[in-house]
C-alpha positions in Angstrom: -40.3 -2.5 29.8 -38.1 -0.9 27.4 -34.5 0.1 28.0 -31.5 1.8 26.3 -27.9 2.2 27.2 -25.6 5.4 28.1 -22.7 6.4 25.8 -19.2 7.6 26.0 -16.8 9.2 23.7 -13.8 6.8 23.3 -11.7 9.0 20.9 -12.0 12.5 19.4 -13.3 14.9 22.0 -13.1 18.3 21.1 -11.4 17.4 17.7 -14.8 16.5 16.5 -15.9 20.3 17.5 -13.5 21.5 14.7 -14.6 19.2 11.9 -12.8 15.9 12.9 -14.0 12.6 13.6 -14.9 10.9 16.8 -16.2 7.5 17.9 -18.7 6.8 20.6 -19.7 3.8 21.8 -22.7 2.4 24.0 -22.1 1.4 27.6 -23.9 -1.4 29.8 -25.1 1.7 31.9 -28.8 1.8 30.9 -31.8 3.5 31.6 -35.2 1.6 32.2 -38.7 2.5 31.7 -41.5 0.6 33.3 -45.0 0.8 31.4 -48.2 0.1 33.9 -51.6 0.7 32.5 -54.2 2.0 34.7 -57.3 -0.1 35.2 -59.9 1.3 32.5 -61.8 3.8 32.5 -59.0 5.9 33.6 -57.3 8.2 31.6 -54.5 9.6 34.1 -51.0 10.0 32.5 -48.1 10.0 35.0 -44.6 10.5 34.8 -42.2 9.0 37.4 -38.7 9.9 37.2 -37.2 8.9 41.0 -33.5 9.7 40.3 -34.7 13.2 39.7 -37.9 13.1 42.2 -40.4 14.0 39.2 -43.7 12.5 39.7 -46.4 14.3 37.8 -49.9 13.2 36.7 -52.1 14.6 34.1 -55.4 14.0 32.9 -55.3 12.8 28.9 -58.6 14.5 28.1 -57.2 18.1 29.4 -53.9 17.9 27.3 -53.6 20.5 24.3 -54.6 17.9 21.8 -56.6 20.9 19.9 -53.2 22.6 19.2 -51.5 19.4 17.9 -54.6 18.5 15.6 -54.4 21.8 13.8 -53.5 21.6 10.2 -49.8 21.2 9.5 -49.1 20.5 13.4 -49.8 16.6 13.2 -46.7 14.2 12.5 -46.8 10.7 12.1 -44.8 8.0 13.3 -42.7 7.6 10.0 -42.0 11.5 9.5 -38.5 12.9 10.4 -38.4 16.1 12.6 -35.4 18.3 12.4 -36.8 21.0 14.4 -39.4 21.7 17.4 -42.6 23.6 16.2 -42.6 26.8 18.7 -46.6 27.0 18.8 -46.4 23.4 20.2 -44.1 24.1 22.7 -45.9 27.3 23.7 -49.2 25.1 24.0 -47.2 22.4 26.5 -45.5 25.5 28.4 -48.2 26.1 30.8 -48.6 22.5 31.7 -45.2 22.1 32.8 -44.5 25.7 34.5 -46.4 24.2 37.3 -43.3 21.8 37.8 -40.5 23.2 40.2 -36.9 23.1 38.4 -35.5 23.6 34.8 -34.6 19.7 34.9 -38.0 18.4 35.7 -39.6 20.8 33.6 -37.2 19.6 30.6 -38.2 16.0 31.5 -41.5 16.5 31.6 -41.9 18.6 28.4 -40.0 15.8 26.3 -42.6 13.6 27.7 -45.6 15.3 26.5 -44.4 16.3 23.2 -43.7 12.9 22.6 -46.9 11.8 23.8 -49.0 14.3 22.3 -47.3 13.5 18.6 -47.0 9.8 19.1 -50.0 9.1 20.9 -53.6 10.5 20.6 -56.7 11.4 22.8 -57.9 7.8 23.2 -54.6 6.6 24.4 -55.2 4.4 27.7 -53.9 5.6 30.8 -50.5 4.5 32.0 -47.9 5.1 34.5 -44.3 5.6 32.6 -41.8 4.9 35.6 -38.3 5.7 35.0 -35.1 4.3 36.4 -31.5 4.9 35.3 -28.2 3.4 36.3 -26.4 6.0 34.2 -24.9 8.8 36.4 -27.0 12.1 35.4 -25.0 15.2 34.1 -21.9 13.6 33.9 -21.7 13.5 30.0 -22.7 9.8 29.6 -25.7 10.7 27.4 -28.6 9.9 30.0 -30.8 12.3 28.6 -30.7 10.3 25.4 -31.1 6.9 26.8 -34.3 8.2 28.7 -35.5 9.8 25.2 -35.0 6.3 23.3 -37.2 4.4 26.1 -39.9 6.8 25.8 -39.7 6.9 21.9 -39.7 2.9 21.9 -42.1 2.6 24.6 -44.8 5.1 23.1 -44.5 3.8 19.6 -44.9 0.4 20.8 -48.1 1.3 22.7 -49.6 3.2 19.6 -49.0 -0.2 17.4 -46.6 1.8 14.8 -43.4 -0.5 15.8 -42.8 -3.9 15.2 -41.4 -6.0 17.9 -38.4 -7.5 17.6 -37.8 -11.3 16.6 -35.4 -13.7 15.5 -35.4 -13.8 11.5 -36.4 -10.2 11.3 -34.8 -9.1 8.0 -31.9 -6.7 8.4 -33.9 -4.1 6.5 -36.8 -4.2 8.9 -34.8 -4.1 11.6 -33.3 -0.9 10.5 -36.5 0.6 9.6 -37.6 0.0 13.2 -34.4 1.4 14.5 -34.8 4.5 12.4 -38.2 5.2 13.7 -36.9 4.9 17.1 -33.8 7.0 16.5 -35.9 9.7 14.7 -38.6 10.3 17.8 -35.7 10.4 20.4 -34.0 12.8 18.7 -37.4 15.0 18.9 -37.3 14.2 22.7 -33.5 15.3 22.8 -34.4 18.5 21.2 -36.9 19.4 23.7 -34.1 19.1 26.5 -31.1 20.3 24.5 -32.5 22.6 21.6 -29.6 21.9 19.4 -28.3 18.3 19.9 -25.9 16.6 17.5 -28.0 13.1 17.2 -25.1 10.9 18.3 -26.0 10.5 21.8 -29.7 9.0 20.8 -28.2 7.1 17.8 -25.9 5.2 19.8 -28.2 4.6 22.4 -30.7 3.3 19.7 -28.6 1.2 18.0 -25.8 0.1 20.3 -22.3 -0.8 19.7 -20.4 2.0 18.4 -20.3 4.9 15.8 -18.0 6.9 13.9 -19.3 10.7 13.6 -18.0 13.2 11.9 -19.5 17.1 11.5 -18.3 19.8 9.2 -21.4 21.9 8.9 -23.2 22.7 11.9 -26.4 23.6 9.9 -26.2 19.7 8.9 -26.8 16.7 10.7 -23.4 14.7 11.3 -22.0 11.9 9.1 -22.5 8.9 11.1 -21.3 5.5 10.3 -22.4 2.5 12.6 -19.3 0.3 13.7 -21.2 -3.0 13.8 -17.8 -5.2 14.4 -17.4 -2.6 17.4 -16.1 -5.3 20.3 -17.7 -5.8 23.4 -15.0 -4.9 25.8 -14.3 -4.3 29.8 -14.3 -0.9 30.9 -13.8 0.9 34.1 -16.3 3.9 34.5 -15.0 6.4 37.1 -17.2 9.7 38.1 -15.0 12.4 39.5 -18.2 13.9 40.8 -16.7 17.3 39.8 -19.4 19.1 37.8 -18.2 20.9 34.6 -19.6 22.9 31.7 -19.1 21.5 28.4 -19.5 25.1 27.0 -17.0 26.2 28.9 -14.3 23.5 27.9 -15.0 24.2 24.4 -14.5 28.0 24.6 -11.2 27.0 26.5 -9.7 25.0 23.1 -11.4 27.7 20.9 -9.4 30.3 22.8 -6.2 28.4 22.7 -6.9 27.9 18.8 -6.8 31.9 18.8 -3.8 32.4 20.6 -1.6 29.2 19.3 -3.3 28.4 16.0 -0.4 26.3 14.3 0.4 24.3 17.3 -3.5 23.7 18.4 -4.5 22.7 15.0 -1.8 20.1 14.8 -3.0 18.2 17.9 -6.3 18.8 16.9 -5.0 16.9 13.7 -3.1 14.4 15.8 -6.5 13.6 17.8 -8.1 13.0 14.1 -5.5 10.7 13.3 -5.6 8.6 16.6 -9.6 8.0 16.0 -8.7 7.1 12.6 -6.4 4.6 13.5 -8.6 3.2 16.0 -11.4 3.0 13.5 -9.0 1.3 10.9 -8.0 -1.2 13.7 -11.7 -2.2 14.5 -12.4 -2.6 10.7 -9.5 -4.8 10.3 -10.9 -8.3 8.9 -8.3 -10.2 11.1 -9.1 -7.6 14.2 -8.9 -9.8 17.5 -10.5 -9.1 20.8 -9.3 -11.8 22.9 -7.6 -10.4 26.1 -4.2 -9.4 25.7 -4.2 -9.3 21.8 -2.2 -6.9 20.0 -5.4 -4.8 18.7 -6.3 -4.6 22.1 -3.1 -3.3 23.5 -2.9 -0.8 20.5 -6.3 0.7 20.9 -5.5 0.9 24.8 -2.3 2.7 23.7 -4.1 5.4 21.3 -6.6 6.2 24.5 -3.4 6.8 26.8 -2.2 8.8 23.7 -5.3 10.6 23.3 -5.6 11.8 26.9 -2.1 13.2 26.9 -3.3 15.4 24.1 -6.4 16.6 26.0 -4.3 17.6 29.0 -2.3 19.8 26.7 -5.3 21.2 25.2 -6.3 22.3 28.9 -9.3 20.4 29.2 -8.5 17.8 32.1 -9.0 18.6 35.9 -6.8 17.7 39.1 -9.8 15.2 39.7 -9.1 13.2 36.2 -5.6 13.5 36.8 -5.7 11.8 40.2 -8.2 9.1 38.9 -5.3 8.5 36.2 -2.7 8.4 38.7 -4.2 5.8 40.9 -5.1 3.6 37.7 -1.7 3.6 36.3 -0.2 2.9 39.8 -2.4 -0.4 39.8 -1.3 -1.1 36.2 -4.6 -2.4 35.2 -5.3 -0.7 32.0 -5.2 2.5 29.7 -7.1 5.9 31.0 -8.6 9.1 29.4 -11.3 11.4 30.2 -14.4 11.3 28.1 -16.6 14.0 26.8 -16.2 17.5 27.4 -13.4 17.1 30.3 -13.0 19.8 33.2 -14.6 17.2 35.7 -17.3 14.5 34.7 -16.1 11.0 34.0 -12.9 8.9 33.0 -12.9 5.4 31.2 -10.2 2.7 31.4 -9.9 -0.1 28.8 -9.1 -2.9 31.4 -6.1 -5.1 30.7 -6.7 -9.1 30.8 -6.3 -10.9 34.1 -6.6 -8.0 36.6 -6.5 -9.6 40.3 -9.6 -9.1 42.3 -7.3 -8.2 44.9 -5.9 -5.4 43.2 -9.2 -4.1 41.9 -10.5 -4.2 45.4 -7.5 -1.9 46.4 -8.1 0.6 44.0 -12.0 0.5 44.6 -11.0 1.5 48.4 -8.4 4.5 47.2 -11.1 5.2 44.9 -14.1 5.4 47.4 -12.0 6.9 50.3 -11.4 10.1 48.0 -15.0 10.6 47.0 -14.8 8.8 43.6 -17.7 6.6 42.0 -16.8 3.4 40.3 -18.6 1.7 37.9 -17.6 -1.9 36.1 -19.0 -1.8 32.8 -18.8 -3.2 29.2 -18.2 -1.0 25.8 -19.6 -1.6 22.8 -22.9 -3.4 23.8 -26.8 -3.4 22.6 -29.2 -0.7 21.9 -32.4 -0.5 22.5 -34.3 -3.3 23.9 -37.8 -4.7 25.1 -38.7 -7.0 27.7 -42.7 -8.0 27.2 -44.1 -9.1 29.5 -41.9 -7.2 31.9 -41.3 -10.5 34.6 -38.7 -11.0 37.2 -37.4 -14.4 38.9 -39.9 -17.1 39.5 -41.5 -17.4 43.1 -41.2 -20.5 45.2 -43.5 -22.3 43.0 -41.6 -21.5 39.8 -44.5 -18.8 38.4 -42.8 -15.6 36.9 -43.5 -12.7 38.6 -44.6 -9.3 36.8 -42.3 -6.6 37.9 -44.5 -3.8 40.0 -44.2 -0.4 40.6 -43.2 -1.0 44.0 -40.5 -3.8 43.1 -39.0 -1.2 40.6 -38.9 1.7 42.7 -37.4 -0.1 45.8 -34.3 -1.4 43.8 -31.2 -0.3 45.2 -28.6 1.2 43.4 -27.3 -0.1 40.1 -26.8 -3.4 41.2 -30.4 -3.7 42.7 -32.1 -2.3 39.5 -29.9 -4.9 37.3 -30.6 -7.8 39.5 -34.3 -6.9 39.2 -34.4 -6.6 35.3 -31.9 -8.6 34.0 -31.8 -11.9 32.4 -31.4 -14.9 34.8 -29.4 -17.9 34.7 -32.8 -19.9 34.2 -33.3 -17.8 30.9 -36.7 -16.7 32.3 -36.8 -13.5 31.0 -36.0 -12.9 27.4 -35.0 -9.1 26.7 -35.1 -8.5 22.9 -33.1 -6.1 20.8 -33.6 -4.5 17.1 -30.0 -6.0 16.0 -29.1 -7.7 12.9 -26.4 -9.8 14.6 -28.7 -11.4 17.1 -32.5 -10.4 17.6 -32.7 -11.6 21.0 -30.5 -12.1 23.9 
């Protein structure tokens, strides 16, 4: 089993569209991919994504290997692809056309493109089962998380990825992460066409990144913030649909009508992002509960949200969430991502009373919001091999089966099944410089 996190924009959304910096961080909500081999000599390939009701199988021998093996078409695990090959996409198109719905077709296209590039005609038959605890379509990087899972799993199967181990040299760690990230970006291109690459970078490496893009014909400048602290976060999904393109257009129109004022707001957001970066990069930075550094980060979150409201990208549902949280006095809140709906994030204050949190949860639930208590700045892509769960009555480890995985209910059910128990029977391993194992 492999896993990768979702992400949130902590500071800088919308300003980043206009060449400013932004900070994105991993969250502890994750996607999980269970790989189960078919008994030999089966050559079936199955993709099951329960969250979007995708269950599709193909015969490996009938896939368009000829097109992918044509001169100049085949790429290797160490290659970097910056664009998709239209002829190869055309070869896949008739296969996915039989699947109903654009979302399901995009997921299948991403999977098949990666499988045909990374694997080969002699790859063993297997079932790839996906479960995600990340809300889909809420601007939390769910598709990038899945692309990272597929990239890592297929490269592990093909033997082109070195499994993480304690003592792995930093240079080797970064090489493995680069290979995972490069192919995850390919998977993202299959779904989004021209993604920024930031979502898959955060899902691969975890923690957080500072990124900036002045020229959209070039990849963004990305700096990994390895010292980004793990912080308690309240994530609330408004369940209000939003379109990123509409919100970006709203800010662009405001910029046309009120150029100086809008530029001033975008510059202020940029200063907020830089200030947050400086705080986190301070050698004396402290993430202890109630530290002045955490308070300053929280205040910057609140200020950032206020400017986003002025830019017109909030929504009454987001403002209602902020109102409820401010009334409870538990933390600092802002929208995350494009706005106009989607999700809010709250950096929690220390020692919040359980009774206050429960009362808030009841209010949020009664008004149709969905709450997640998560962590900001956690680990990136990881692998659990063998994929085992808690021991049985005799103390023997139990392999996670398809049935168990699909039967797990909700976020808590999935996390309980795949998480590390108190006896340490399951060992998730991560390609990280600071701690190869968790």
